[in-house]
N, C-alpha and C positions, 0 to 999 in steps of 0.2 A: 325245713326241721335245720334248726341253725347246727355243724357238726364241730366239735371241739377236739380239743386233742391229738393224737394220730389218725383220728378218720379226716380232718383237715386236709382241704388243697390237693387229694388224693394224684397222684403221676397219673397221667392219660395212655391207658394201657386197653379200653374197648371193655373194661368189665370190674366194675370198682370193689368187689367182693375178692378179684385176685389182688388189685393196686394194693388194697388193705394189708393182705396175706403176704405180701412180697415185701413191702415195705418194715412190715414187725418181724419176720424171716432175717430180715439184714439188721436191724438194732439189736435183735436180740444177740447176738453175735457180739456184740458189747456187753453180755452179761445182765442186761435187763429182766427185772423179772418182770410177770402180766402185770402185778397190781403197781409197780413200777408205769407200766404203760399204758396205764387207765386213767392214769390222773392227770389234773390242767397239767399242758405246757408251758412253760416258761422259759421265750430265748432269754438270751443275755449275751449281748456282741462285746469280741474279744476285741480289743483297738491297741494290743498290747504291741510295740514292735518296737527292734533295737537301734530301730531309727530315731526312737521318740520318747525321749528321756522323761517329758511332761507325764506320759502313762508309766512310766516305771511302776509304781501300786497297785496297776492292773490285776495281775496274776492274784495278790492278795485280797481284793475287791469282788475279781468273780467269787473267789472261794465265801465269801461272808456271804454276798448274794444268795448263791446258793445255798448256803445253810439258813438263810431266812426264809426262801423258798421252799425248803424240805419241812422245816418247822411247820409252815401254813400246811403242808399236805400237797402242794403242788410238786410239778418235775420240773428241775432247773435243765435247761439246754444250751450251753456255748456254741457260737458260730463266729468267725471271725469276720472283720470286714476291714475294707482299706483304714489304712490308720494315718492321719495327716500331720508331720510336726513342721512347724514353721520354720524353722534356720534350717531344716534338712530334706525340705520341696522346692524344685527347680520347676520353674523359672519362679513359680512363690504359689502358695499355699493356696490361693487365692482360687488359682488354676485348676485347682484340685476337687474343689469342696464342693461343685456339682457333682465329679466324678465320683465320690466317698456319697452324695447323697443319693444317688442310682443306684448304686453298690448296695447301698443300706434298705433301700425302699423295695428292692427287689428280691432280697432274702428275706424280708421279712414275710412278702406277698409267696414268695418260694416254698419255703419251710413252715411244715406246720408248728404251729402255736397261738396259743390264748391270749398269750401278752405278751410286751419285751419288755427288757432293762435297756439301756442304753446308757451305758459309761463312756465317758469322752471326758474332753478338757483343753487341748493345747487349740486354741484361737478358732477353727474350723473345722473340728470337729462336731463341737456343739452342733451347732447350726446347720452342718449337712445330716446330723441325725436327726435335726427336730422336724427342718424341709421334707425327708425323710420319712416321718412320723405321720404329718398333716397328711401328707399325698395315700400312705398305706390306710391310715384310719384302722390302727388297731391299737387296742389298749396299752400305750405305754408309758412309762417314766423316767425320769431320766436321772443318772446317778454319775454328778461329776468329779473327776478324780483329786481335785482338792488345789491348791496351793502350794509350792514349797516354802519350806520355814525363811527366814531372812538370813542376810552372811554377813561376814564384820572385814574390816580392815582399817589399821590403823584407830582403834576405836570409834569409827565410823560404822552403823548401820547401812546395808549396802540390801539394792533391791533389783533385781531381773526384774525389764533389763531398761529400767530407769534409768538407771545409775549404768550399765552397760554406756547408754549412750552421754551422758553425762562425762563420766570418767574416759569414755573413748574422744569427747570432744576437749578436754584438758589433754590428752595426747598429741592429738593433733595440733592442737595450738602450742606445744610442745613444754608445757609444765608438768608432764611427768612423763619419764623416761621409759624405754624397751624392758628394764627388769623389770621395773614396778607394776609397770600396766599385766606383763605376764602375771604377777604373784595377785593381782587384781581379778586376772581371769578365771583365775583357779576359786575366787571367793564369793563371785557373783549367785553362783545357783548352786546351792550347799546340799538341797535334797534332789529328790524326783519332785515331782509335781508342776504345777504350770504356773507363770509367773506371778510371784507374791503384791505386785502395785496392780492398779487399776487399770491393767492392761485387758485385751480384749477375751482373755479366758475368764478372766473373773466378773468381768462386763458382761459377757455371757452366761454366767453360772448365778449370778444374781438375777439379770432378767427372766431365765425359768424361772428360779422360783419366785420370781415375782406374777409371773404367768400363771402357776400353777402346775406345773410338771414336775416338780423336784419337790420332797417334802420341806418340810417348811427347818429351816434352819441350814441346808446341805450346804448351800452355795462355799459358804468361806469357814469350813472347817480345813485344817491343812492336810495336806497328803501323807504324812507321817503319822496324825495323832490316832490315838484310840478310838477316841470317837468318828471319825472316816469311818472306820471297820464297821462300830457299830452302827452307824448310816447306811450303809451297804447291806446289813443284816434288816436294818427294819426296810428297805427300798425292797428288799426280796422277798418278805413276809408284803408288801404292798401289793407288791407284782402276781401275788399268789393270788392274792383278794381279787385284783379285778379282773383274774383270769377266772374266777368264778363267775364274777356278778356281771360280766361284758362293758365295765365300762368302769369308770369313764373315757371313754374314746377322746381323739386329739382335737375333733370337731367340737367336741362337747364343753372344750377347755378353752380351745383355740376363738374365744367369743369376742367383738369385742373391745368388750371390758378387759380383756385379760391385753389386747396389743396395749390400750391406753394405758394400765399398767405398767405395762413393761416402760411405755415410755416414761413415764413419772419416775420411775427407781432408773431409768440411764441418765436422767439429766440429776436426780439429785445423788447419784454415787461419784459424779466428775468422768463419766464412761469414758471408753473408747468409740471415737465414731466408726469405725468397723461394726461397733453394736447395731450403728444404724442400719447400715445396707444389709444385716446381718434379718432383722428383725423385717427390713422391709421384701427381704426374701421367704420370711417367715409365714406371715401376709397375705404374699401370692398365692404360697400353695394351700394357703385356707380361703382363698377366694375375696382376701378382702386388703387392697389395694393400699398401702399406708399414707396415712395424709401427714403431708411434711408442715403445711403450715400449722396441723393442731401439734404436731411437736414441737414446733416454734412456740407457739402459743405457749405450753404446758410450759417450757422453758421459760420465759417469760415468768410465770406464777410459781417455779417450782423451784427452791435455794440446794446448791449443793452443801449437805449434808452430811456427806464424810470426811474425814480428812485423810486421806490419803494418798500417796505420793500416786500419779506427778501432778495434781492438783494442788497434794497437801504433803504429807510429813511422814504419816504411819503406812501399815502394812495388812496386809489382807490376815496374817493372823491376830494382827491385834483387834481386827475388825469381829472376828470371831469371836474374842474372849470379850470384846465389848455388848454383845448381843446379838449382831447378827445381823440380817436380813426381817428376820420378823421385827427386830425394834427400831431400826430402821424406820421400814413401813409406817408403824405405829407412830413415829415423828410427823408424819404427811397421811394420816388415814382421811382426812376431810378431802385428797386429791386424788383417792383412789376409789377402784369401784370395788366394795368389798363384798358383792353379791357373788364373784366367781370363782366358781368350785376348783377344789386341789385334788390331785390324786392320793393324796393321803385321806381324803373325806373330807366333806363339808365343806366353808369356802375361805376365800381368802379371810375375812371378818373374823373367822374363827381359831386362826392359827397366828395372831397377832396380841402381843400380849396385854396387859390392860396398860390403861395410862397410868404415867407414873411410878411405873417399875423399875429396876435401877436397871442402867444401864452406862455405861462408861462415855462420859458427855464430851470428853477429848477427845473419840476416833469419832463417837455419831453425835453428831452436834444437836443440840435441842432448836428447835424453828426461831427463836428468841438470839441464835448466836450462831448464824450460819458461817461457812466456808468463806460462799460467795453468793449472794444477794440473787442472783440468775442463777438458771439452769446452766450445766455445762458447756453446752452445743446453741448454735444460733446458725440456722435454716438463712442464705442470703440469693437473693436475686441480684439481676442487672443483665445488661450486655454482655454481659462476659462468660454469664451461665444464665441460658433463658430457662434450665429448667431446674435452677438450681447448685447450691453448692455448700460445703459445712463447712465451719471453723469450731474449734474447743474451746471457747473463749475463757473457761477455767485456767486452763494450764498455758495461754497466753500473755505477753506482755499487754499491761494495760494501757501503757503509752502509747503502742502499734496499733490497739485495735481502729483507731480511725487514723486514718494514714493515706497519701500521696505518692508515688515514687513512680521512678524510671525502672522501666521493664529491663529485664536482663533476662533474656531469653534461651535457655537450653531446648535443643533439639528432641532428646529424647535421652534416657537412663544413660546409655554410653556417653553422649556429649557431654553430659553433666558432669560422669566420671573423669575426661580426659581433661575437664578446663575446667573446671572447678576449682583448683587450687593453683595452676597457673598464673605466676607473677604478675603476669603481664594481663591478666585478663581486669577490664575497666569492669569495674563495681565498687560500692560503696555503700556504709551500711544503711544508710536511710533510702537504699535500690529493691526492689521489689523482684525477687528468683522466681524466674517462671519455667516451668516445666513442662513440656507435652509430651505425647505420643507415650504417655504411663497412665490408659484407661485401661479398660478391661478389653478392647480389640486390639486396641495399638501396641501393647505392652508385649504380649499378651498378658493377659489376667489381675490386673490393676495390681501391680505390688506396693508395696511398703515403701515405695521414692518419697511420700512427698516430704516426707522430711528431709529436706532437702539441707547439705549439712553447710556450714558457714563457712564462707571462700577461706581458705586458709591463714591466705593475710591479713584477713581482717579478724579471724580468729587471734591471730598473736597478736593485734590493736588490741585485746580485751571486749572485743563483739561478741554477744550471748546469744543475740536474737537476730532477729529481721524478719520482713513480711516476705513468706513465701507462697505462692501456689501452681495449682496441678491437678490435673483428671485421674492423680495417684490417689490414692490410700496411704495412710500412716497407722505406725504401732499405735495401740491404747498407751504402752508405752513411753510414750515420745512427748514434748513437751513445745512449746513456742505458738508463734503467729503464725497459724500455719493454714491457710485454707484449701481442702482437700473439694475430694472426688466432682467438680467443675462436668457441671454435665448439659448439654453431649460432650462427649468426649474429642479431643482433638481430630483422634482415628475415622470419624464419621463426618467430618465435616463442622466442628464445635469451633464459634467465633475463638475458642484458645487458638484454634490453630492460625488465626490470622493476626495475633500480637506480634509484635515485631522489637526488639532489642531501643531501646529510648524512648518509646511508646507510652504514656503516664499512663497508670494505675490509680483508681483511689476506693483504697477498702475504708467502709462506713458499717462498722458492725453492728451502733446504735441502731444505724439506720436500717438495717440488714440489708444492704448493697454491694455488687464489686461491679462496678464497670469499668471498660477499658477509654481512654478520654478520645477517642476518634472519633472523628463525625461519619455518618451512613454511608455516603457517597465512596471515601477513600474505602471501606471495611471491605464495601460489593467491587470495588476495583479490585482487593486482592483474593477475594474469592474467586473471581474469574478467571484471576491468574494463578490460582493456586496447583500443583502438582496434583496428579491422577494418587489414588490410592497405592497404598504397598498393597501387592499379591496377595490375596490369600494361602493360608496352606493347603496342601491338595491331598493330605491323607491326614486319617486316625483321630484321636482323641482332638490333636488341634484344629482339624476342619471340622469339627463339630462344635468345638468350641467358640470358634469365630464366626460360624454360621448362623449361632443359636443364642450368644449370650446376650442379655439386655442391658442395659444402661443401669446406673450405679442407683439412678432414685428407684427401679424399680428389683432392687438388691444383687443384681447380675445373676441371677437364674437364668435358665435354658426357656425359651420362649415357648416351646411345646411341652413343658412341663406344668408352667401355672393355667389352671384353670381359667377355661374363658375369656382369654386375654386376646384373642382376636377381634373379641364383640367390644371392646373396651372404647 
């Protein structure tokens, strides 16, 4: 017999009757009635934190979700989990993603609930929560916190954090003084919510909706909009219904078609490269390793249709008012698996608007007028990346997508920080900037250091872009001709560790190649002479991370959390 509500997952005292008696005795201290405690229980994650301005609207969303749950006859129970904010996490938010996933999974399993509402937004929270949901396999529904509204400065619309990077680059080049950059600093993020460009938070919310794990239209609603509160209430109602019916469970939604739909959406929105790492981690939890060759094939057939920064010109609130994810997916319905179920009921096909229904064609481009003819990302192969690398071609300089240049190597993030602005640095605009020791183990945590800054002396000459490559990540808000996620990373002996300043590197995006133009015999000599790896951390979570983290192509999850990985 399946146990529900308070009878679920009783604490072990050797007497189940006493366990339930004791549980009810203590929860009644909160003033609950027997009627309330006999109803289906819907857990609601609380990811609010004073360190997480992206989640500043979470208290209001929780109240709306609770209202929806109670309107549908359920009993809402709010519980806290780890909250991760990108710019407040040391050494990097990615270092903590798996910890949040473990926390969320264990709290879902440990506490009695019949379904769960996962409230998240800032970059690593949504993937952590979905990874947890996939492993716990309790009926789960995702509620994104939503993007912030746009900022303004001197008549220009601003978006965090694409314009953070653009304007900081101008400041580095001496085009914006200290007074103005401080003024800009107060205008880039004018409200709570996630970045309002197509960064990782927006990318994950859209992919989540495309996979069927959130209600249709939920991804793009601004954090401060009344529609976001109404979406939260509707999410609570749906969660209560899922608690009664017992589904759909994540295992029923996260089927191969759902991952294909997410990959199509990722390519069509000009999404964040981080989205691919997170999708690989979610797929791994679902026992379905991500097929990078398929992702690249999808990119060749899927145009970029969303005209949003950093690939385009608009912002997430414009995407919402233009029709949001349902109208985007309707434009590419022939590329999707429309039979994938949705947490709100029915299938993906049931949620799409009819062909020809109005939407803003300047923001959601028609197939006949794409922003880019091919998808956002390409997967590269070559002797420098035996297990692959990723380039966001939609945000790159077209002339640099085919390029051969001399390597200028930085040994670590610290080395880059110390030397990149040195006036004596031997570098030209035609060179290839190379950063290593910035991968999952090497950094640790694979920081968003892949957006290597243009050396100051070149920036002052007007250089806006260069070919840059690393085993790091970069923010989805960033732009440029940047190769990321080189796998295996240098810290585990990947070929990136063998590159020397002066070597020639060839990037051939059309041919999907990244090659170090050094013969195999010389590379073998360098490998034999390579120094031993840095000693591993000796304690705590840092040791667990170092000993267990997988490479980027497997989502940087922990090996012991991925089912059947050892048999692959």
